[in-house]
N, C-alpha and C positions, 0 to 999 in steps of 0.2 A: 758841517765844517766846510763844505764846498762853497757855500754862500759867503762864509767868512773870508775865504781865499779870494773870492771875486771882489768883495768890498774892500779888502786890504790892497788889492791891485790898483784901485783908484788912488788910494793914499800913497802907495809906492810910486805911482806915476808923478804925483805932485812933488814928492820928495826928490825924485830923480833930477829935477831942475837944480837942486842944491847939492846934488851928488851925495845925498844922505841915503844910506842903506837901512832897510827895516827887516830885521830877522825876528820871526815870531815862532816861539816854541809850540810844540803840539799841545802841552797843557794850557798854554795861553789861548790857543785856537779853540780848544774845547770850552774853556771858561767864557770866552767871548760869545761862542755859539749859544751856550746856556743862558747867559745874561741877556742876550739880544733876541731870544726866541719868543715869538708871539704869533701863533698861526693866524690870528684874526687880522693882524696888521702887516704881515709879510716881512720884508727886509727893513722897513722904516725903523723899528726899534733897534735893529742891529747897527744901522748907520749912526744912530744917536749914541749907542754904547761905544762904538769905535771912536767917535768924536770925543766923548767924555773921558774915556780911559786912555786913549793914545794920542789923537790929534791935538787936543787942547793942551795936555801937559808938554808935548813936543814943541808946540808954538811958544809956550812960556819959556822953555829952555833956549829956543832960538833967540828970543827977544832978550833974555838974560845973558846970552853969549856963552852959555855952557854947552851948547850944541852948535857945531859949525859945519860948514860945507865939507863934504868928504867923510864925515863921521858915520859910524854904524851904531844903530840903536837895537838892542835886543829886548823884546817884549816877552816877559816870563810871568810865572805865578809865584808869589811869595805870600804865605799865610792866607791863601785862598783869595788873593787880590792881584790885579794886574800890576806889574812893576816894570818900569823902564830902566835899562842899564846901558 
């Protein structure tokens, strides 16, 4: 879970430019760690998992206008899947 925190720090830094806050629940952290775990490849699969599950959907919301500067996004688990609220 610590590596997830480190990887999310990079995303949080990029979002800070737009004053967007990212809150990630403990269940979401655990699921991201599980989905992105691969001892043979280190953190690379985790980076892709975070991009696929969080970064890409947030980018779409920003482009659609449903996510604006100053908003807060909560990352949680719903039905064993990552969900953004």
